[in-house]
N, CA, C, O and CB atoms as a CASP TS submission, in Angstrom:
PFRMAT TS
TARGET T0000
AUTHOR 0000-0000-0000
METHOD Language model
MODEL 1
PARENT N/A
ATOM      1  N   MET     1      15.084  -3.037  -7.214  1.00  0.00           N
ATOM      2  CA  MET     1      14.119  -1.887  -7.341  1.00  0.00           C
ATOM      3  C   MET     1      14.905  -1.107  -8.244  1.00  0.00           C
ATOM      4  O   MET     1      16.101  -1.056  -7.959  1.00  0.00           O
ATOM      5  CB  MET     1      13.694  -1.090  -5.960  1.00  0.00           C
ATOM      6  N   THR     2      14.487  -0.413  -9.384  1.00  0.00           N
ATOM      7  CA  THR     2      14.908   0.714  -9.935  1.00  0.00           C
ATOM      8  C   THR     2      15.081   1.834  -9.173  1.00  0.00           C
ATOM      9  O   THR     2      14.340   2.195  -8.259  1.00  0.00           O
ATOM     10  CB  THR     2      14.194   0.991 -10.820  1.00  0.00           C
ATOM     11  N   GLN     3      16.276   2.495  -9.643  1.00  0.00           N
ATOM     12  CA  GLN     3      16.128   4.000  -9.053  1.00  0.00           C
ATOM     13  C   GLN     3      15.014   4.809  -9.523  1.00  0.00           C
ATOM     14  O   GLN     3      14.759   5.744  -8.764  1.00  0.00           O
ATOM     15  CB  GLN     3      17.338   4.841  -9.371  1.00  0.00           C
ATOM     16  N   ARG     4      14.433   4.740 -10.335  1.00  0.00           N
ATOM     17  CA  ARG     4      13.316   5.486 -10.919  1.00  0.00           C
ATOM     18  C   ARG     4      12.025   5.082  -9.618  1.00  0.00           C
ATOM     19  O   ARG     4      11.170   5.858  -9.193  1.00  0.00           O
ATOM     20  CB  ARG     4      12.952   4.843 -12.779  1.00  0.00           C
ATOM     21  N   ARG     5      12.205   3.913  -9.288  1.00  0.00           N
ATOM     22  CA  ARG     5      11.032   3.148  -8.310  1.00  0.00           C
ATOM     23  C   ARG     5      11.626   3.745  -6.971  1.00  0.00           C
ATOM     24  O   ARG     5      10.821   3.992  -6.074  1.00  0.00           O
ATOM     25  CB  ARG     5      10.981   1.136  -8.335  1.00  0.00           C
ATOM     26  N   VAL     6      12.593   3.926  -6.820  1.00  0.00           N
ATOM     27  CA  VAL     6      12.958   4.546  -5.375  1.00  0.00           C
ATOM     28  C   VAL     6      12.929   5.917  -5.202  1.00  0.00           C
ATOM     29  O   VAL     6      12.785   6.359  -4.062  1.00  0.00           O
ATOM     30  CB  VAL     6      14.272   4.218  -4.950  1.00  0.00           C
ATOM     31  N   SER     7      13.055   6.740  -6.247  1.00  0.00           N
ATOM     32  CA  SER     7      12.686   8.206  -6.267  1.00  0.00           C
ATOM     33  C   SER     7      11.418   8.202  -6.219  1.00  0.00           C
ATOM     34  O   SER     7      11.034   9.108  -5.480  1.00  0.00           O
ATOM     35  CB  SER     7      13.121   9.015  -7.388  1.00  0.00           C
ATOM     36  N   ASP     8      10.448   7.516  -6.728  1.00  0.00           N
ATOM     37  CA  ASP     8       9.174   7.518  -6.607  1.00  0.00           C
ATOM     38  C   ASP     8       8.699   7.247  -5.176  1.00  0.00           C
ATOM     39  O   ASP     8       7.686   7.800  -4.749  1.00  0.00           O
ATOM     40  CB  ASP     8       8.686   6.637  -7.515  1.00  0.00           C
ATOM     41  N   LEU     9       9.248   6.603  -4.611  1.00  0.00           N
ATOM     42  CA  LEU     9       8.819   5.790  -3.213  1.00  0.00           C
ATOM     43  C   LEU     9       9.500   7.154  -2.218  1.00  0.00           C
ATOM     44  O   LEU     9       8.770   7.642  -1.355  1.00  0.00           O
ATOM     45  CB  LEU     9       9.789   3.788  -2.938  1.00  0.00           C
ATOM     46  N   MET    10      10.485   7.534  -2.356  1.00  0.00           N
ATOM     47  CA  MET    10      11.257   8.865  -1.445  1.00  0.00           C
ATOM     48  C   MET    10      10.265  10.158  -1.928  1.00  0.00           C
ATOM     49  O   MET    10      10.038  11.037  -1.097  1.00  0.00           O
ATOM     50  CB  MET    10      13.293   9.231  -2.016  1.00  0.00           C
ATOM     51  N   GLY    11       9.743  10.244  -3.144  1.00  0.00           N
ATOM     52  CA  GLY    11       9.105  11.344  -3.112  1.00  0.00           C
ATOM     53  C   GLY    11       7.881  11.472  -2.929  1.00  0.00           C
ATOM     54  O   GLY    11       7.182  12.408  -3.317  1.00  0.00           O
ATOM     55  N   GLY    12       7.456  10.253  -2.146  1.00  0.00           N
ATOM     56  CA  GLY    12       6.070  10.258  -1.565  1.00  0.00           C
ATOM     57  C   GLY    12       4.832   9.895  -2.600  1.00  0.00           C
ATOM     58  O   GLY    12       3.673  10.280  -2.447  1.00  0.00           O
ATOM     59  N   LYS    13       5.335   9.050  -3.720  1.00  0.00           N
ATOM     60  CA  LYS    13       4.518   8.935  -4.954  1.00  0.00           C
ATOM     61  C   LYS    13       3.920   7.272  -4.400  1.00  0.00           C
ATOM     62  O   LYS    13       4.090   6.277  -5.106  1.00  0.00           O
ATOM     63  CB  LYS    13       5.609   9.075  -6.707  1.00  0.00           C
ATOM     64  N   THR    14       3.258   7.220  -3.117  1.00  0.00           N
ATOM     65  CA  THR    14       2.925   5.898  -2.761  1.00  0.00           C
ATOM     66  C   THR    14       1.702   4.947  -3.596  1.00  0.00           C
ATOM     67  O   THR    14       1.384   3.762  -3.493  1.00  0.00           O
ATOM     68  CB  THR    14       2.554   6.078  -1.350  1.00  0.00           C
ATOM     69  N   THR    15       1.188   6.097  -4.480  1.00  0.00           N
ATOM     70  CA  THR    15       0.057   5.247  -5.173  1.00  0.00           C
ATOM     71  C   THR    15       0.195   4.990  -6.274  1.00  0.00           C
ATOM     72  O   THR    15      -0.652   4.788  -7.144  1.00  0.00           O
ATOM     73  CB  THR    15      -1.101   5.685  -5.210  1.00  0.00           C
ATOM     74  N   LEU    16       1.835   4.974  -6.333  1.00  0.00           N
ATOM     75  CA  LEU    16       2.171   4.157  -7.643  1.00  0.00           C
ATOM     76  C   LEU    16       2.379   2.797  -7.348  1.00  0.00           C
ATOM     77  O   LEU    16       2.272   2.005  -8.284  1.00  0.00           O
ATOM     78  CB  LEU    16       3.428   4.645  -8.380  1.00  0.00           C
ATOM     79  N   PHE    17       2.750   2.234  -5.849  1.00  0.00           N
ATOM     80  CA  PHE    17       2.875   0.648  -5.280  1.00  0.00           C
ATOM     81  C   PHE    17       1.716   0.276  -4.932  1.00  0.00           C
ATOM     82  O   PHE    17       0.793   0.892  -4.399  1.00  0.00           O
ATOM     83  CB  PHE    17       3.771   0.358  -4.048  1.00  0.00           C
ATOM     84  N   ASP    18       1.853  -1.046  -5.356  1.00  0.00           N
ATOM     85  CA  ASP    18       0.958  -2.165  -4.725  1.00  0.00           C
ATOM     86  C   ASP    18       1.394  -2.190  -2.897  1.00  0.00           C
ATOM     87  O   ASP    18       2.494  -1.885  -2.435  1.00  0.00           O
ATOM     88  CB  ASP    18       1.395  -3.902  -5.652  1.00  0.00           C
ATOM     89  N   LEU    19       0.404  -2.557  -2.263  1.00  0.00           N
ATOM     90  CA  LEU    19       0.271  -2.488  -0.652  1.00  0.00           C
ATOM     91  C   LEU    19       1.477  -3.463  -0.572  1.00  0.00           C
ATOM     92  O   LEU    19       2.515  -3.119  -0.007  1.00  0.00           O
ATOM     93  CB  LEU    19      -1.376  -3.060   0.193  1.00  0.00           C
ATOM     94  N   ASP    20       1.317  -4.759  -1.181  1.00  0.00           N
ATOM     95  CA  ASP    20       2.399  -5.699  -0.980  1.00  0.00           C
ATOM     96  C   ASP    20       3.686  -5.248  -1.208  1.00  0.00           C
ATOM     97  O   ASP    20       4.419  -5.344  -0.224  1.00  0.00           O
ATOM     98  CB  ASP    20       2.245  -6.772  -1.732  1.00  0.00           C
ATOM     99  N   THR    21       4.249  -4.722  -2.343  1.00  0.00           N
ATOM    100  CA  THR    21       5.548  -3.818  -2.511  1.00  0.00           C
ATOM    101  C   THR    21       5.715  -2.970  -1.114  1.00  0.00           C
ATOM    102  O   THR    21       6.629  -3.287  -0.353  1.00  0.00           O
ATOM    103  CB  THR    21       5.377  -2.690  -3.916  1.00  0.00           C
ATOM    104  N   LEU    22       4.812  -1.867  -0.775  1.00  0.00           N
ATOM    105  CA  LEU    22       5.106  -1.269   0.679  1.00  0.00           C
ATOM    106  C   LEU    22       5.618  -1.786   1.288  1.00  0.00           C
ATOM    107  O   LEU    22       6.812  -1.586   1.513  1.00  0.00           O
ATOM    108  CB  LEU    22       4.345  -0.979   1.443  1.00  0.00           C
ATOM    109  N   VAL    23       4.662  -3.000   2.005  1.00  0.00           N
ATOM    110  CA  VAL    23       4.987  -3.923   3.014  1.00  0.00           C
ATOM    111  C   VAL    23       6.711  -4.346   2.920  1.00  0.00           C
ATOM    112  O   VAL    23       7.571  -4.127   3.773  1.00  0.00           O
ATOM    113  CB  VAL    23       3.941  -5.250   2.791  1.00  0.00           C
ATOM    114  N   ILE    24       6.846  -4.942   1.731  1.00  0.00           N
ATOM    115  CA  ILE    24       8.117  -5.542   1.740  1.00  0.00           C
ATOM    116  C   ILE    24       9.205  -4.630   1.514  1.00  0.00           C
ATOM    117  O   ILE    24      10.298  -4.972   1.965  1.00  0.00           O
ATOM    118  CB  ILE    24       8.178  -6.547   0.812  1.00  0.00           C
ATOM    119  N   VAL    25       9.112  -3.474   0.870  1.00  0.00           N
ATOM    120  CA  VAL    25       9.999  -2.679   1.412  1.00  0.00           C
ATOM    121  C   VAL    25      10.296  -1.815   2.536  1.00  0.00           C
ATOM    122  O   VAL    25      11.367  -1.257   2.774  1.00  0.00           O
ATOM    123  CB  VAL    25      10.094  -2.208   0.805  1.00  0.00           C
ATOM    124  N   SER    26       9.299  -1.776   3.148  1.00  0.00           N
ATOM    125  CA  SER    26       9.150  -1.287   4.614  1.00  0.00           C
ATOM    126  C   SER    26       9.782  -2.423   5.667  1.00  0.00           C
ATOM    127  O   SER    26      10.442  -2.083   6.649  1.00  0.00           O
ATOM    128  CB  SER    26       7.454  -1.027   4.959  1.00  0.00           C
ATOM    129  N   ILE    27       9.533  -3.632   5.378  1.00  0.00           N
ATOM    130  CA  ILE    27      10.097  -4.769   6.147  1.00  0.00           C
ATOM    131  C   ILE    27      11.612  -4.633   5.913  1.00  0.00           C
ATOM    132  O   ILE    27      12.359  -4.532   6.885  1.00  0.00           O
ATOM    133  CB  ILE    27       9.505  -6.245   5.663  1.00  0.00           C
ATOM    134  N   THR    28      12.045  -4.627   4.773  1.00  0.00           N
ATOM    135  CA  THR    28      13.496  -4.663   4.327  1.00  0.00           C
ATOM    136  C   THR    28      14.355  -3.533   4.573  1.00  0.00           C
ATOM    137  O   THR    28      15.549  -3.641   4.293  1.00  0.00           O
ATOM    138  CB  THR    28      13.567  -4.862   2.968  1.00  0.00           C
ATOM    139  N   ALA    29      13.889  -2.424   5.078  1.00  0.00           N
ATOM    140  CA  ALA    29      14.389  -0.880   5.589  1.00  0.00           C
ATOM    141  C   ALA    29      14.268  -1.372   7.208  1.00  0.00           C
ATOM    142  O   ALA    29      14.888  -0.602   7.942  1.00  0.00           O
ATOM    143  CB  ALA    29      13.137   0.771   5.038  1.00  0.00           C
ATOM    144  N   GLY    30      13.739  -2.260   7.778  1.00  0.00           N
ATOM    145  CA  GLY    30      13.522  -2.705   9.176  1.00  0.00           C
ATOM    146  C   GLY    30      12.466  -1.789  10.030  1.00  0.00           C
ATOM    147  O   GLY    30      12.342  -1.466  11.211  1.00  0.00           O
ATOM    148  N   LEU    31      11.825  -1.563   8.894  1.00  0.00           N
ATOM    149  CA  LEU    31      10.384  -1.006   9.790  1.00  0.00           C
ATOM    150  C   LEU    31       9.401  -1.961  10.399  1.00  0.00           C
ATOM    151  O   LEU    31       9.369  -3.083   9.895  1.00  0.00           O
ATOM    152  CB  LEU    31       9.402  -0.171   8.849  1.00  0.00           C
ATOM    153  N   HIS    32       8.577  -1.698  11.421  1.00  0.00           N
ATOM    154  CA  HIS    32       7.771  -2.543  11.702  1.00  0.00           C
ATOM    155  C   HIS    32       6.320  -1.905  11.250  1.00  0.00           C
ATOM    156  O   HIS    32       6.004  -0.715  11.253  1.00  0.00           O
ATOM    157  CB  HIS    32       7.979  -2.919  13.121  1.00  0.00           C
ATOM    158  N   ILE    33       5.452  -3.158  10.823  1.00  0.00           N
ATOM    159  CA  ILE    33       4.023  -2.681   9.900  1.00  0.00           C
ATOM    160  C   ILE    33       2.976  -3.219  10.930  1.00  0.00           C
ATOM    161  O   ILE    33       3.104  -4.153  11.722  1.00  0.00           O
ATOM    162  CB  ILE    33       3.781  -3.541   8.079  1.00  0.00           C
ATOM    163  N   GLU    34       2.104  -2.545  10.758  1.00  0.00           N
ATOM    164  CA  GLU    34       1.003  -2.545  11.766  1.00  0.00           C
ATOM    165  C   GLU    34      -0.163  -2.298  10.631  1.00  0.00           C
ATOM    166  O   GLU    34      -0.018  -1.409   9.792  1.00  0.00           O
ATOM    167  CB  GLU    34       1.154  -1.265  13.110  1.00  0.00           C
ATOM    168  N   MET    35      -1.074  -2.957  10.651  1.00  0.00           N
ATOM    169  CA  MET    35      -2.503  -2.652   9.601  1.00  0.00           C
ATOM    170  C   MET    35      -3.733  -2.967  10.235  1.00  0.00           C
ATOM    171  O   MET    35      -4.131  -4.122  10.387  1.00  0.00           O
ATOM    172  CB  MET    35      -2.570  -3.588   8.180  1.00  0.00           C
ATOM    173  N   LYS    36      -4.311  -1.993  10.590  1.00  0.00           N
ATOM    174  CA  LYS    36      -5.894  -1.860  10.860  1.00  0.00           C
ATOM    175  C   LYS    36      -7.062  -2.037   9.555  1.00  0.00           C
ATOM    176  O   LYS    36      -6.924  -1.448   8.483  1.00  0.00           O
ATOM    177  CB  LYS    36      -6.088  -0.300  11.466  1.00  0.00           C
ATOM    178  N   VAL    37      -8.090  -2.853   9.830  1.00  0.00           N
ATOM    179  CA  VAL    37      -8.975  -2.760   8.639  1.00  0.00           C
ATOM    180  C   VAL    37     -10.244  -2.525   9.809  1.00  0.00           C
ATOM    181  O   VAL    37     -10.541  -3.054  10.880  1.00  0.00           O
ATOM    182  CB  VAL    37      -9.019  -4.320   7.382  1.00  0.00           C
ATOM    183  N   LEU    38     -10.838  -1.350   8.904  1.00  0.00           N
ATOM    184  CA  LEU    38     -12.048  -0.877   9.684  1.00  0.00           C
ATOM    185  C   LEU    38     -13.122  -0.972   8.614  1.00  0.00           C
ATOM    186  O   LEU    38     -12.754  -0.883   7.442  1.00  0.00           O
ATOM    187  CB  LEU    38     -11.904   0.687  10.342  1.00  0.00           C
ATOM    188  N   ALA    39     -14.336  -1.134   8.873  1.00  0.00           N
ATOM    189  CA  ALA    39     -15.416  -0.866   8.728  1.00  0.00           C
ATOM    190  C   ALA    39     -15.648   0.591   7.690  1.00  0.00           C
ATOM    191  O   ALA    39     -15.392   1.758   7.986  1.00  0.00           O
ATOM    192  CB  ALA    39     -15.866  -0.868  10.088  1.00  0.00           C
ATOM    193  N   PRO    40     -16.215   0.047   6.408  1.00  0.00           N
ATOM    194  CA  PRO    40     -16.312   1.799   5.755  1.00  0.00           C
ATOM    195  C   PRO    40     -17.528   2.664   6.310  1.00  0.00           C
ATOM    196  O   PRO    40     -18.630   2.134   6.449  1.00  0.00           O
ATOM    197  CB  PRO    40     -16.607   1.832   3.892  1.00  0.00           C
ATOM    198  N   ASP    41     -17.331   3.898   6.601  1.00  0.00           N
ATOM    199  CA  ASP    41     -18.175   4.665   6.631  1.00  0.00           C
ATOM    200  C   ASP    41     -19.560   4.449   5.811  1.00  0.00           C
ATOM    201  O   ASP    41     -19.638   3.729   4.816  1.00  0.00           O
ATOM    202  CB  ASP    41     -17.542   5.646   6.367  1.00  0.00           C
ATOM    203  N   ASP    42     -20.755   5.254   6.432  1.00  0.00           N
ATOM    204  CA  ASP    42     -21.867   4.892   6.091  1.00  0.00           C
ATOM    205  C   ASP    42     -21.776   5.957   4.765  1.00  0.00           C
ATOM    206  O   ASP    42     -22.472   5.838   3.757  1.00  0.00           O
ATOM    207  CB  ASP    42     -23.039   4.987   7.285  1.00  0.00           C
ATOM    208  N   SER    43     -20.794   6.991   4.984  1.00  0.00           N
ATOM    209  CA  SER    43     -21.036   7.837   3.481  1.00  0.00           C
ATOM    210  C   SER    43     -20.149   7.576   2.453  1.00  0.00           C
ATOM    211  O   SER    43     -20.005   8.346   1.503  1.00  0.00           O
ATOM    212  CB  SER    43     -20.918   9.379   3.583  1.00  0.00           C
ATOM    213  N   ASP    44     -19.483   6.429   2.597  1.00  0.00           N
ATOM    214  CA  ASP    44     -18.571   6.054   1.786  1.00  0.00           C
ATOM    215  C   ASP    44     -19.513   5.104   0.664  1.00  0.00           C
ATOM    216  O   ASP    44     -20.002   4.005   0.922  1.00  0.00           O
ATOM    217  CB  ASP    44     -17.340   5.312   2.644  1.00  0.00           C
ATOM    218  N   MET    45     -19.621   5.851  -0.651  1.00  0.00           N
ATOM    219  CA  MET    45     -20.972   4.933  -1.494  1.00  0.00           C
ATOM    220  C   MET    45     -19.869   4.252  -2.439  1.00  0.00           C
ATOM    221  O   MET    45     -20.442   3.836  -3.446  1.00  0.00           O
ATOM    222  CB  MET    45     -22.507   6.066  -2.588  1.00  0.00           C
ATOM    223  N   THR    46     -18.766   4.042  -2.469  1.00  0.00           N
ATOM    224  CA  THR    46     -17.796   3.344  -3.502  1.00  0.00           C
ATOM    225  C   THR    46     -18.097   1.705  -3.385  1.00  0.00           C
ATOM    226  O   THR    46     -17.921   1.047  -2.359  1.00  0.00           O
ATOM    227  CB  THR    46     -16.049   3.718  -3.103  1.00  0.00           C
ATOM    228  N   PRO    47     -18.519   1.262  -4.480  1.00  0.00           N
ATOM    229  CA  PRO    47     -18.453   0.185  -4.555  1.00  0.00           C
ATOM    230  C   PRO    47     -17.455  -0.998  -4.481  1.00  0.00           C
ATOM    231  O   PRO    47     -16.425  -0.909  -5.149  1.00  0.00           O
ATOM    232  CB  PRO    47     -18.857   0.260  -5.219  1.00  0.00           C
ATOM    233  N   PRO    48     -17.667  -2.059  -3.751  1.00  0.00           N
ATOM    234  CA  PRO    48     -16.564  -2.837  -3.042  1.00  0.00           C
ATOM    235  C   PRO    48     -15.675  -3.569  -4.470  1.00  0.00           C
ATOM    236  O   PRO    48     -16.042  -4.035  -5.549  1.00  0.00           O
ATOM    237  CB  PRO    48     -17.367  -4.168  -1.800  1.00  0.00           C
ATOM    238  N   ARG    49     -14.662  -3.417  -3.957  1.00  0.00           N
ATOM    239  CA  ARG    49     -13.507  -4.428  -4.994  1.00  0.00           C
ATOM    240  C   ARG    49     -13.755  -5.898  -5.224  1.00  0.00           C
ATOM    241  O   ARG    49     -13.928  -6.568  -4.206  1.00  0.00           O
ATOM    242  CB  ARG    49     -11.963  -4.513  -4.323  1.00  0.00           C
ATOM    243  N   LYS    50     -13.802  -6.527  -6.420  1.00  0.00           N
ATOM    244  CA  LYS    50     -13.701  -7.939  -6.202  1.00  0.00           C
ATOM    245  C   LYS    50     -12.617  -8.408  -5.841  1.00  0.00           C
ATOM    246  O   LYS    50     -11.616  -7.975  -6.412  1.00  0.00           O
ATOM    247  CB  LYS    50     -13.994  -8.605  -7.137  1.00  0.00           C
ATOM    248  N   PRO    51     -12.460  -9.421  -4.804  1.00  0.00           N
ATOM    249  CA  PRO    51     -11.600  -9.996  -3.915  1.00  0.00           C
ATOM    250  C   PRO    51     -10.686 -10.480  -4.955  1.00  0.00           C
ATOM    251  O   PRO    51     -11.247 -10.645  -6.039  1.00  0.00           O
ATOM    252  CB  PRO    51     -12.204 -11.056  -2.910  1.00  0.00           C
ATOM    253  N   GLN    52      -9.429 -10.754  -4.926  1.00  0.00           N
ATOM    254  CA  GLN    52      -8.227 -11.111  -5.837  1.00  0.00           C
ATOM    255  C   GLN    52      -8.167 -12.569  -4.961  1.00  0.00           C
ATOM    256  O   GLN    52      -8.420 -12.796  -3.778  1.00  0.00           O
ATOM    257  CB  GLN    52      -6.621  -9.880  -5.820  1.00  0.00           C
ATOM    258  N   LYS    53      -7.659 -13.576  -6.216  1.00  0.00           N
ATOM    259  CA  LYS    53      -7.258 -14.798  -5.851  1.00  0.00           C
ATOM    260  C   LYS    53      -5.902 -14.913  -5.608  1.00  0.00           C
ATOM    261  O   LYS    53      -5.085 -14.488  -6.426  1.00  0.00           O
ATOM    262  CB  LYS    53      -7.615 -15.661  -6.715  1.00  0.00           C
ATOM    263  N   LEU    54      -5.540 -15.495  -4.465  1.00  0.00           N
ATOM    264  CA  LEU    54      -4.461 -15.795  -3.897  1.00  0.00           C
ATOM    265  C   LEU    54      -3.737 -17.254  -4.609  1.00  0.00           C
ATOM    266  O   LEU    54      -2.672 -17.690  -4.172  1.00  0.00           O
ATOM    267  CB  LEU    54      -4.845 -15.863  -2.399  1.00  0.00           C
TER
END
């Protein structure tokens, strides 16, 4: 990871990173990851994203 990317991450600019990158960096740093997926609120009218092929 470049120094620029590390600086962005340490500066809290997490929106610049994909979720998988954040998870990999966290695991590499020895952190424990927990994720919770919740149903959207009724007030959330954002259209769903198309699923990505793995």
